[in-house]
N, C-alpha and C positions, 0 to 999 in steps of 0.2 A: 293722818289718813284723812279725816275729812276736808281738809283744804285739798289733797290729792282728788278727795271724790268732786267737789265742787269746782274747782279751778277749772276744769273742762265739762260743760255741762254734757252729759248723754240723754238720749230720749228718755229715762227714766227719772230723769233729777227733777222734774216738777211733782212726782208721786213721791219721790223721798220729801221733798220741801214741805209737802201737804202732812206726810205722816208724821215729820218733825213737830208741825203746828197740831196735829190731835193729840200726841204725846205730852206737849206741854199745857195743853186746854182740858184734858182728860177729865182731871178732877171737877174743875167747873162745870163741865157738861154733866156729871154725875151727883154732884151734890150743888148745884146753884143757889140753894137757898143756904147752904153755909160759907158761902163768899160773903165778905165784908162788905157792907153798906157803906161807903165813901163818898156819896153824892153829897156836894156842898149844898147850902143854902140859898146862895145867890151865885146864879150861872149866866152865862151870857146868853142873850136871847134864845139861838136858834136852839141850844141845848137845853135851854130849859123846856121847853116845846115836847122834848122826848123825856124828861125824867119821868111823868105819870106812867108813861108807857114803861121804861126800863123797872120800876118798882114794881110794877102789878105784873109784869110778864117778864120774869128775870132769863128764862130758860131761852126764850126767842130772841131778848136782847144779846144773850152769848153768841148766840148762833150769826145774827147779824154783824156783832164785832167780829166774829173771829171770818167770815167771808169778807169783808172789809180790810182785815189784816191780810190776809190770804192774797186779796187784789193788789194790795199796796207792795206785797212782796215780790210778786212779779211784774209791777209796772215801774218799781224803782231798779230793779234788776235790769229791766229794758233801758231805762232811761242811762244807767251807768255802760251798757253795753252799746245801745247804739249810739252814743255820743262818744265815744271812744274813749270814757276814761276809764274802762278795763276792758281786758281781751273779749272781744266778743262772742266768745263761746262761755264766759265765766258764769259761773252762778252764785260764786260767793257773797256779794253787793245782798241778795236775796236774802242768802242763808242768815247773814250776819244782822239784817233788819228784822229778821224773824225771832232770831234769838235776844237780841238784846229788848224788842218790843213784849216781849213772853219773860222777862227778866225778873220781874218783882210782883207778888201775888195781887198788888193791886191794880196791876196792868191786864190781869187777867180779867177784863170788864169792856163793856161801852162806855169808854171814859171820853173826855171833851178834845182831848191830845188826839187821839185815834181819828176822830173825825174831821179837826182842823187837818190833819196830815194828809187826807184825801186832797185838799185844794191847793197845800202846801206843795204836793208832789205833782199834781197839774201844770202851777205854777213854776215851780224849778223846771220843767219841761220846756215852758213855755219860752222862759227866758233863755236857756239854751238853744231855742229855736230862732230869737229876736238876732243872734249873730249872724244869720244867714239872711237876713229880711233887707233889702232896701226901702221899702216903705213900711218901717214895723211900728206906726202908731197904732195899728189894730192890736197888734200883740201885746203892746205895753200896755192897754186899756184893758187888755182881759186878762193880764198878770194882775192889776190893781184892784180889778175885780174879783179875782181869785182870792187873793189875800183881805180882803176886806171881808169876802164871806169866813175866811178859814177864824178869824178875829170876832166874827159873831157865834162862831162854836166856843171858841176860847179866848178869851180877852188877852191874853199875855202873847198870842201871836201877832197882835197888831203892830207891834214895832217893828215887824218883819218886813214891813213896806221899805225900810233904809235898804234893803238888799236890791232891790228892784231899783231904787234911785243909784246907788251904786255899782250895780251890774251896767245900768246905762250909759255912767261914765267910762267905766271900764273897756266895755264894746267901740263906743264911736262919740264923735262931737256931738253933744246931745244940745236940741235948741229948746226954746219955750214950749213949743208944739207937742213935744215927745212928754216932758215933766206935766205939763197940763194935763195929757192924755192920762197918764200914770194915776194922778190925784183924781181926776176925773172917775176912773173906773175903780178907784179906791172908795171912794167916797158914794158912790151908786145905792150900793146896799143900805147906807146908813141914811139916806137922804127919804128913802121908801120907808124903811125901818120909823124913822123920826116921824116923818109924816102919819103912818099908820097910829103910832103913840100919841102924836099930838091930838088927833081926832079921837081918840079916847080918852083924852086928858089924861094922860100917862107920863109925858113926856119928862116933867121936872123928876118924877118919880124916878123913872129910868137912868136920868144924867146924874142923880145923886149915888145910885147903885154902880154905876162906872166908876167914879169918884174912889169908891172905897177901895178898888184896886189900885190905885195910885199910891202906894205905900212901900219905896224903894228898899228901907232898910227891915221893913216886915220879917225881908227870907231869913236873914241874920238872928231872926227870933226862932225858926223853925226847929222842932227836932226830930234826930235821925236815930233809928234803932243802929245797934251794931254793924247788923249787915249793911244797911243802907250805906253807912260810913265807907267800911270797908271797901263797898262795890263803886261808891263814888270815887273813892280815892284810885282806885285799880284803873277805870273808866277814863280819869281824869290823866293817869299817866300815859295810857295806850292813846289818848286822842293827841296829846302833846308829841310822842312819838312816831305818830302816824301822820299828823300834817307837817311835821317839821321834814321827815323822808318826801313827803310830797313837792315840800318846796324846795329843798336842798339837792335831792338824788333824783327822783323821778322826772320834775317837770323840763330841766334844761336841755333835754335832748328832744321834744317833742315840740308837732307844730305848735303856732301861734293860737289856733280854736283852742287847742287841747289846753295851753298854758291858761288860756282866759277862763275856760271853763273851771279847771281846777281853782285857779282863784276867785270865782264866783262861789263854788262850793266852801272854800276857806273862809269867804267872807258868810255865808251861811251859818258855818258855825260859830263862827264868832258873833254874830248878832243873836243867834239863840243863846247864847251863854249870857247875854246881858239882857234877856227877857227875865232871866229868872228875877231879875229886881223888882219883877212885878208880877211875881208868881206867890200865891197865899194859899188858899186850900187843894190846890192838886199839885202841889211838890212832888209827891210819892211817884205821879207818871210824867212831871213834866219834862224830863230827859228825854221824853220821848219825840221831841221837837227836834233836838239834837241828832237824834240816831237817823235822820235822815242823811244830812253829809254825812255823818260818821260811817255808816254802813261803808258808803263807796270808798271813804277814805283807807279804813281797816282792811276793806278787800284788797286795794291798789298795796298796803303795806305787808301783807300777809304773802300774796301771789307773785309780789315782786321781790319778795326776801330772798338772797341766795341760799343762806344755810335754810336747807328745809326742813330738818331738825329743829332747830331752834323756831320756826315759824309754828310748827307743830304743837310745839311745847308750850310756847304763848298763847296760842287758839287755845289748847287744852285746859289752860289755867283759867283763860275768862270762861270756858263752859262750865267749869265744875264750881266757879263764883256762881254762875248762873241758877246753875241746879242747886249750889246750896241755897240761893234765894226761893226756888220751888220748892226744895224740901222745908225750910223754915215755915210755910207755909202752914204746915200738919201741927206744927206749934204754937204759930202766933194765931190761927183762926179756929 
């Protein structure tokens, strides 16, 4: 039923999306003080600036988080439909992004992944735009800059610069100027931040703090509760089926530009999975990075499935898992 409703957007679809968002976030709005305090001791510099405000004004931070989330929902849906990745009237990408970004209790907050995703979505949109540019240097520099800023909100987003590099090689023959533009854009925010720290004699301290996050084996020592394990397995299986279907069944008859954009989307997901190796304190929300490409892939997966009853059944199972996660909040917290 939901797939049929959101597969072809109507004038009331945006209001339905907002209604779903309000329902999933309702408990947090009513009882903000009852939500868990999971802010880590060591954060990326830009998020660290917001920590006192989040702690002192939980209600306002929740409102900001909800506004950011809904903005991302509509922007991701715009990317998917305007770039030809899904039907241009579909609202499924936005719905899936909303549901998955509200899937666990810890994600109902102003966490660093939510802030980093603002810049990752902007970067993804510009990467898709680069394909049509004859002189792409400025766009490439802007993408590098956006990814650098995303990393300053959430350190594990930093390796996603690889997405830009691989995308450039996928689109056209890359020269040294283009690569330097990507690296220059990426380095600019770090240069000014490093200069600020140097002036206040904090550079060594901050470099030591960053090095703490480079512990590739630490992710395997993280403990997840039963629900998180079940949800991770279900999401992993869905991801494999969705991206395999994209590559094997959806792409062959598509124009070259669509094929390359889908490949970029697959690379985004792959590099996002690899960023788990540098994820420590925020592992309970880290899948929010994967949700950007996964929402679009799942939207194609559900809308392109010929057996509508099977599509609705699989979607219902996913929705029930998400609802179970939201219901578990009453017992966990």
